[in-house]
C-alpha positions as YAML, in Angstrom:
chain: A
units: angstrom
residues:
- id: 1
  name: MET
  ca: [-15.73, 3.38, 12.25]
- id: 2
  name: LYS
  ca: [-17.40, 6.57, 12.03]
- id: 3
  name: ARG
  ca: [-14.25, 7.07, 9.27]
- id: 4
  name: PHE
  ca: [-17.05, 5.13, 6.50]
- id: 5
  name: THR
  ca: [-19.58, 7.69, 6.82]
- id: 6
  name: ALA
  ca: [-17.08, 10.74, 6.82]
- id: 7
  name: ALA
  ca: [-15.39, 9.34, 3.68]
- id: 8
  name: ARG
  ca: [-18.60, 8.52, 1.77]
- id: 9
  name: ARG
  ca: [-19.63, 12.38, 2.95]
- id: 10
  name: ASP
  ca: [-16.74, 13.66, 1.55]
- id: 11
  name: GLY
  ca: [-17.21, 11.96, -1.96]
- id: 12
  name: PHE
  ca: [-14.88, 8.99, -1.92]
- id: 13
  name: HIS
  ca: [-16.20, 5.47, -3.52]
- id: 14
  name: ALA
  ca: [-13.63, 3.02, -2.06]
- id: 15
  name: VAL
  ca: [-11.39, 3.27, 1.26]
- id: 16
  name: GLU
  ca: [-7.94, 0.94, 2.29]
- id: 17
  name: ILE
  ca: [-7.45, 0.15, 5.68]
- id: 18
  name: GLN
  ca: [-4.01, -0.58, 7.07]
- id: 19
  name: PHE
  ca: [-5.14, -2.92, 9.60]
- id: 20
  name: PRO
  ca: [-8.39, -3.80, 10.31]
- id: 21
  name: TYR
  ca: [-7.76, -6.81, 12.71]
- id: 22
  name: ALA
  ca: [-9.40, -4.92, 15.68]
- id: 23
  name: TYR
  ca: [-12.73, -4.80, 14.18]
- id: 24
  name: PRO
  ca: [-14.83, -7.80, 13.57]
- id: 25
  name: ILE
  ca: [-15.71, -8.64, 9.91]
- id: 26
  name: SER
  ca: [-19.19, -8.50, 10.13]
- id: 27
  name: ASP
  ca: [-18.95, -4.51, 11.60]
- id: 28
  name: ILE
  ca: [-16.72, -3.43, 8.46]
- id: 29
  name: LYS
  ca: [-19.27, -5.30, 6.35]
- id: 30
  name: ARG
  ca: [-22.47, -3.42, 7.88]
- id: 31
  name: GLN
  ca: [-20.04, 0.06, 7.23]
- id: 32
  name: LEU
  ca: [-19.31, -0.85, 3.93]
- id: 33
  name: ILE
  ca: [-23.17, -1.25, 2.93]
- id: 34
  name: ASP
  ca: [-24.29, 1.33, 4.48]
- id: 35
  name: ASN
  ca: [-22.20, 3.78, 3.39]
- id: 36
  name: ASP
  ca: [-22.36, 1.93, -0.52]
- id: 37
  name: LEU
  ca: [-18.21, 1.95, 0.14]
- id: 38
  name: LYS
  ca: [-15.94, -0.83, -1.46]
- id: 39
  name: CYS
  ca: [-13.09, -2.11, 0.56]
- id: 40
  name: VAL
  ca: [-9.78, -1.83, -1.94]
- id: 41
  name: LEU
  ca: [-6.85, -3.04, 0.08]
- id: 42
  name: ILE
  ca: [-5.71, -3.94, 3.79]
- id: 43
  name: ASN
  ca: [-2.09, -5.13, 4.91]
- id: 44
  name: VAL
  ca: [-0.72, -7.91, 6.41]
- id: 45
  name: SER
  ca: [-0.69, -7.59, 10.14]
- id: 46
  name: ALA
  ca: [3.02, -6.13, 10.27]
- id: 47
  name: GLY
  ca: [3.47, -6.91, 14.18]
- id: 48
  name: ASP
  ca: [5.48, -4.79, 15.87]
- id: 49
  name: LEU
  ca: [6.56, -2.32, 12.72]
- id: 50
  name: MET
  ca: [4.89, 0.68, 13.66]
- id: 51
  name: GLN
  ca: [6.14, 0.71, 17.36]
- id: 52
  name: GLY
  ca: [9.56, 0.41, 16.03]
- id: 53
  name: GLY
  ca: [10.17, -3.04, 15.62]
- id: 54
  name: GLU
  ca: [11.28, -4.96, 13.23]
- id: 55
  name: GLY
  ca: [7.93, -6.22, 11.58]
- id: 56
  name: LEU
  ca: [6.92, -9.72, 10.87]
- id: 57
  name: ALA
  ca: [7.40, -10.63, 7.01]
- id: 58
  name: CYS
  ca: [11.30, -10.65, 6.94]
- id: 59
  name: VAL
  ca: [12.28, -12.03, 10.21]
- id: 60
  name: PRO
  ca: [13.73, -15.34, 10.14]
- id: 61
  name: ARG
  ca: [12.03, -16.11, 13.74]
- id: 62
  name: LYS
  ca: [8.39, -14.65, 13.20]
- id: 63
  name: THR
  ca: [7.87, -17.09, 9.98]
- id: 64
  name: ALA
  ca: [5.34, -18.82, 12.01]
- id: 65
  name: GLU
  ca: [3.32, -15.59, 13.30]
- id: 66
  name: TYR
  ca: [3.64, -14.29, 9.82]
- id: 67
  name: ALA
  ca: [1.84, -17.70, 8.63]
- id: 68
  name: ALA
  ca: [-0.79, -17.28, 11.23]
- id: 69
  name: ALA
  ca: [-1.12, -13.04, 10.02]
- id: 70
  name: VAL
  ca: [-1.77, -14.33, 6.46]
- id: 71
  name: VAL
  ca: [-4.52, -16.73, 7.62]
- id: 72
  name: GLU
  ca: [-5.95, -14.01, 9.51]
- id: 73
  name: CYS
  ca: [-5.65, -11.59, 6.36]
- id: 74
  name: LEU
  ca: [-7.22, -13.99, 4.01]
- id: 75
  name: SER
  ca: [-10.70, -14.40, 6.25]
- id: 76
  name: TYR
  ca: [-10.60, -10.55, 6.21]
- id: 77
  name: ALA
  ca: [-10.14, -10.37, 2.71]
- id: 78
  name: ARG
  ca: [-12.39, -12.63, 1.47]
- id: 79
  name: ALA
  ca: [-15.71, -11.90, 3.62]
- id: 80
  name: LEU
  ca: [-15.01, -8.20, 2.89]
- id: 81
  name: LYS
  ca: [-13.92, -9.18, -1.29]
- id: 82
  name: ILE
  ca: [-11.34, -7.10, -0.97]
- id: 83
  name: PRO
  ca: [-8.93, -7.26, -4.40]
- id: 84
  name: THR
  ca: [-5.55, -6.54, -3.17]
- id: 85
  name: VAL
  ca: [-3.60, -7.20, -0.10]
- id: 86
  name: ASN
  ca: [-0.45, -5.27, 0.89]
- id: 87
  name: VAL
  ca: [2.70, -6.88, 2.77]
- id: 88
  name: LEU
  ca: [5.12, -4.62, 4.42]
- id: 89
  name: PRO
  ca: [8.62, -6.16, 3.88]
- id: 90
  name: GLY
  ca: [9.85, -4.77, 7.52]
- id: 91
  name: CYS
  ca: [13.26, -4.05, 8.83]
- id: 92
  name: CYS
  ca: [16.74, -5.45, 9.50]
- id: 93
  name: ARG
  ca: [18.57, -3.65, 11.99]
- id: 94
  name: ILE
  ca: [22.01, -6.04, 11.84]
- id: 95
  name: ALA
  ca: [23.29, -5.16, 8.41]
- id: 96
  name: GLU
  ca: [24.98, -9.10, 8.52]
- id: 97
  name: ARG
  ca: [22.01, -10.72, 8.67]
- id: 98
  name: ARG
  ca: [20.24, -8.46, 6.08]
- id: 99
  name: GLU
  ca: [20.55, -11.14, 3.07]
- id: 100
  name: GLU
  ca: [18.96, -13.77, 5.53]
- id: 101
  name: TYR
  ca: [15.86, -11.54, 6.25]
- id: 102
  name: MET
  ca: [15.59, -10.65, 2.69]
- id: 103
  name: ALA
  ca: [15.70, -14.37, 1.93]
- id: 104
  name: THR
  ca: [13.13, -14.55, 4.57]
- id: 105
  name: PHE
  ca: [10.71, -11.97, 2.79]
- id: 106
  name: ILE
  ca: [11.18, -12.97, -0.22]
- id: 107
  name: ARG
  ca: [9.96, -16.67, 0.35]
- id: 108
  name: ASN
  ca: [7.31, -15.06, 2.92]
- id: 109
  name: LEU
  ca: [5.90, -13.40, -0.36]
- id: 110
  name: GLN
  ca: [5.70, -16.32, -2.43]
- id: 111
  name: VAL
  ca: [3.84, -17.99, 0.26]
- id: 112
  name: THR
  ca: [1.42, -15.41, 0.62]
- id: 113
  name: ALA
  ca: [0.73, -14.98, -3.14]
- id: 114
  name: ASP
  ca: [0.08, -18.57, -3.18]
- id: 115
  name: SER
  ca: [-2.26, -18.28, -0.39]
- id: 116
  name: PHE
  ca: [-3.85, -15.37, -2.08]
- id: 117
  name: ALA
  ca: [-4.21, -16.13, -5.74]
- id: 118
  name: PRO
  ca: [-6.89, -18.82, -5.96]
- id: 119
  name: PHE
  ca: [-9.37, -16.50, -4.44]
- id: 120
  name: GLY
  ca: [-8.62, -13.70, -7.23]
- id: 121
  name: ILE
  ca: [-6.60, -11.79, -4.74]
- id: 122
  name: THR
  ca: [-3.31, -9.86, -6.01]
- id: 123
  name: THR
  ca: [-0.60, -9.56, -3.25]
- id: 124
  name: THR
  ca: [1.27, -6.38, -3.18]
- id: 125
  name: PHE
  ca: [4.85, -5.22, -1.03]
- id: 126
  name: GLU
  ca: [5.77, -1.90, -0.23]
- id: 127
  name: ALA
  ca: [8.86, 0.29, -0.44]
- id: 128
  name: ILE
  ca: [9.16, 2.54, 2.07]
- id: 129
  name: ASN
  ca: [11.83, 5.56, 2.36]
- id: 130
  name: ARG
  ca: [14.95, 4.61, 4.60]
- id: 131
  name: PHE
  ca: [14.58, 8.64, 6.26]
- id: 132
  name: ASP
  ca: [11.17, 8.29, 7.58]
- id: 133
  name: MET
  ca: [12.11, 4.26, 8.43]
- id: 134
  name: PRO
  ca: [15.51, 3.50, 8.48]
- id: 135
  name: ASP
  ca: [16.96, 0.10, 8.09]
- id: 136
  name: PHE
  ca: [13.59, -0.98, 5.71]
- id: 137
  name: MET
  ca: [14.12, -4.02, 3.79]
- id: 138
  name: VAL
  ca: [12.95, -2.32, 0.31]
- id: 139
  name: CYS
  ca: [13.23, 1.09, -0.14]
- id: 140
  name: THR
  ca: [13.12, 1.79, -4.04]
- id: 141
  name: GLY
  ca: [11.50, 1.22, -7.01]
- id: 142
  name: ARG
  ca: [14.42, -0.86, -8.61]
- id: 143
  name: GLU
  ca: [14.55, -2.89, -5.72]
- id: 144
  name: MET
  ca: [10.90, -3.56, -5.72]
- id: 145
  name: LEU
  ca: [11.32, -4.37, -9.73]
- id: 146
  name: ALA
  ca: [14.38, -6.63, -8.77]
- id: 147
  name: ILE
  ca: [12.35, -8.61, -6.28]
- id: 148
  name: MET
  ca: [9.41, -9.24, -8.69]
- id: 149
  name: VAL
  ca: [11.74, -10.37, -11.38]
- id: 150
  name: GLU
  ca: [12.99, -12.64, -9.13]
- id: 151
  name: LEU
  ca: [9.79, -14.20, -8.18]
- id: 152
  name: ARG
  ca: [8.28, -14.08, -11.61]
- id: 153
  name: HIS
  ca: [4.72, -14.47, -10.15]
- id: 154
  name: PRO
  ca: [2.02, -13.37, -12.20]
- id: 155
  name: HIS
  ca: [0.13, -12.19, -8.97]
- id: 156
  name: ILE
  ca: [2.69, -10.36, -6.69]
- id: 157
  name: LYS
  ca: [2.80, -6.74, -7.75]
- id: 158
  name: ALA
  ca: [4.38, -3.39, -6.01]
- id: 159
  name: GLN
  ca: [2.55, -0.95, -4.24]
- id: 160
  name: PHE
  ca: [4.12, 2.75, -5.35]
- id: 161
  name: ASP
  ca: [3.74, 5.33, -3.15]
- id: 162
  name: VAL
  ca: [4.10, 8.42, -4.76]
- id: 163
  name: TYR
  ca: [5.72, 10.28, -1.33]
- id: 164
  name: HIS
  ca: [7.93, 7.69, -0.40]
- id: 165
  name: MET
  ca: [9.60, 7.48, -3.96]
- id: 166
  name: SER
  ca: [9.61, 11.22, -4.05]
- id: 167
  name: ARG
  ca: [11.91, 10.93, -0.86]
- id: 168
  name: MET
  ca: [14.21, 8.66, -2.51]
- id: 169
  name: GLY
  ca: [14.65, 10.77, -5.71]
- id: 170
  name: VAL
  ca: [12.82, 7.96, -7.67]
- id: 171
  name: ASP
  ca: [11.30, 9.83, -11.07]
- id: 172
  name: VAL
  ca: [7.72, 9.11, -10.41]
- id: 173
  name: ILE
  ca: [6.55, 10.19, -13.61]
- id: 174
  name: GLY
  ca: [9.16, 7.87, -15.44]
- id: 175
  name: PHE
  ca: [8.34, 4.64, -13.19]
- id: 176
  name: ILE
  ca: [4.58, 4.71, -13.44]
- id: 177
  name: ARG
  ca: [4.76, 5.59, -17.46]
- id: 178
  name: ARG
  ca: [7.13, 2.77, -17.88]
- id: 179
  name: HIS
  ca: [5.79, 0.00, -15.29]
- id: 180
  name: GLY
  ca: [2.43, 0.44, -14.92]
- id: 181
  name: ARG
  ca: [1.36, -2.81, -15.48]
- id: 182
  name: LYS
  ca: [3.53, -3.94, -12.57]
- id: 183
  name: ILE
  ca: [2.05, -1.74, -10.01]
- id: 184
  name: GLY
  ca: [-1.11, -3.17, -8.03]
- id: 185
  name: HIS
  ca: [-1.66, -0.10, -5.93]
- id: 186
  name: ILE
  ca: [-0.81, 3.31, -6.01]
- id: 187
  name: GLN
  ca: [-0.67, 6.19, -2.63]
- id: 188
  name: PHE
  ca: [0.54, 9.55, -2.55]
- id: 189
  name: ALA
  ca: [1.12, 12.65, -0.36]
- id: 190
  name: ASP
  ca: [2.95, 15.59, -1.23]
- id: 191
  name: MET
  ca: [6.47, 16.07, 0.07]
- id: 192
  name: PRO
  ca: [8.15, 16.94, 2.46]
- id: 193
  name: GLY
  ca: [5.37, 16.71, 5.20]
- id: 194
  name: ARG
  ca: [3.30, 14.02, 4.03]
- id: 195
  name: HIS
  ca: [0.36, 16.59, 3.91]
- id: 196
  name: GLU
  ca: [-2.38, 16.73, 1.04]
- id: 197
  name: PRO
  ca: [-1.41, 17.45, -2.64]
- id: 198
  name: GLY
  ca: [-0.82, 21.36, -3.12]
- id: 199
  name: THR
  ca: [1.45, 21.49, 0.32]
- id: 200
  name: GLY
  ca: [4.84, 20.48, -1.18]
- id: 201
  name: ARG
  ca: [7.08, 19.92, -4.23]
- id: 202
  name: ILE
  ca: [5.55, 17.28, -6.34]
- id: 203
  name: LYS
  ca: [3.44, 18.42, -9.47]
- id: 204
  name: PHE
  ca: [0.51, 16.69, -9.11]
- id: 205
  name: ASP
  ca: [-1.07, 17.47, -12.00]
- id: 206
  name: GLU
  ca: [1.85, 15.48, -13.90]
- id: 207
  name: VAL
  ca: [1.51, 12.92, -11.37]
- id: 208
  name: PHE
  ca: [-2.01, 12.08, -11.72]
- id: 209
  name: ALA
  ca: [-1.71, 13.04, -16.02]
- id: 210
  name: THR
  ca: [0.66, 9.76, -15.96]
- id: 211
  name: ILE
  ca: [-1.24, 7.74, -13.98]
- id: 212
  name: GLU
  ca: [-4.70, 8.48, -16.31]
- id: 213
  name: SER
  ca: [-2.56, 7.68, -19.29]
- id: 214
  name: SER
  ca: [-0.69, 4.75, -18.27]
- id: 215
  name: HIS
  ca: [-1.05, 1.01, -18.35]
- id: 216
  name: TYR
  ca: [-2.14, 1.04, -14.32]
- id: 217
  name: GLU
  ca: [-5.85, -0.23, -13.69]
- id: 218
  name: GLY
  ca: [-5.63, -0.09, -9.89]
- id: 219
  name: TRP
  ca: [-6.62, 2.50, -7.46]
- id: 220
  name: VAL
  ca: [-5.41, 5.55, -6.09]
- id: 221
  name: GLY
  ca: [-5.49, 6.32, -2.31]
- id: 222
  name: ALA
  ca: [-4.62, 9.51, -0.53]
- id: 223
  name: GLU
  ca: [-2.47, 8.21, 2.05]
- id: 224
  name: TYR
  ca: [-1.35, 11.93, 3.67]
- id: 225
  name: HIS
  ca: [-1.40, 13.68, 7.20]
- id: 226
  name: PRO
  ca: [-4.08, 16.41, 6.52]
- id: 227
  name: SER
  ca: [-2.61, 20.08, 7.58]
- id: 228
  name: ARG
  ca: [-6.10, 20.70, 8.63]
- id: 229
  name: ALA
  ca: [-9.51, 18.99, 8.72]
- id: 230
  name: THR
  ca: [-9.80, 16.54, 6.57]
- id: 231
  name: SER
  ca: [-12.77, 17.95, 4.74]
- id: 232
  name: ALA
  ca: [-11.04, 20.96, 4.20]
- id: 233
  name: THR
  ca: [-7.78, 19.35, 2.43]
- id: 234
  name: LEU
  ca: [-9.87, 17.72, -0.67]
- id: 235
  name: GLY
  ca: [-9.79, 20.92, -3.13]
- id: 236
  name: TRP
  ca: [-7.11, 18.42, -5.02]
- id: 237
  name: MET
  ca: [-10.36, 16.45, -6.16]
- id: 238
  name: ASN
  ca: [-11.13, 18.68, -8.29]
- id: 239
  name: GLU
  ca: [-8.24, 21.03, -9.02]
- id: 240
  name: PHE
  ca: [-6.10, 17.66, -10.32]
- id: 241
  name: ASP
  ca: [-9.20, 16.01, -11.80]
- id: 242
  name: ALA
  ca: [-8.58, 13.10, -9.61]
- id: 243
  name: LEU
  ca: [-11.86, 11.53, -9.86]
- id: 244
  name: ARG
  ca: [-10.96, 10.95, -13.28]
- id: 245
  name: LEU
  ca: [-8.28, 8.57, -11.74]
- id: 246
  name: PRO
  ca: [-8.27, 4.74, -12.51]
- id: 247
  name: GLY
  ca: [-11.24, 3.73, -9.77]
...
């Protein structure tokens, strides 16, 4: 809970919370109010995904558990006035069942968006590189676009992570420039290493300039592993003029 104050002290105006469910809504709301922050994104619970499991959203035998996770997420999103909720598709370890898992994920994504849309909440889903998370269901920008084309849901967008897409060889600049309207949230870290901008090979001056000039209208979140104390890694805010980004 101390991170809210730390974020505000370091100049952030908003936060995202991967999984807020260990804390009561009232405690999170108090921290947001006291620190004059917005919470702009949370994830639907992903079950055992972060512990090396398959997750929830794509697993056929876990549809009831996923439905309960959506209900829980909706209660947090509405109470905290969160505009965007992200779904982590999950993994399929058995190649022969991948089609079944993908069909389950697409159905669950549709249900999620239908549940959140009446409250003005956008549903995103995220592609994660297959090197960090083997067997992940969605790994590239092309795959995200194909799912959105299949569903054609006005309240489903992509969560675009610059680090994950760079690792997969996606043309980050080109994707953001061409598909900015289809992106609901952007996260970033440098590559390799997943540290702060300036520690790797990604040209963040070009990335941030492209975001600013694109049709993207959401927030941009720093989701990296700090190479040292977080406050000492924030030089990119001024170096790349990141404070002019959307949000």
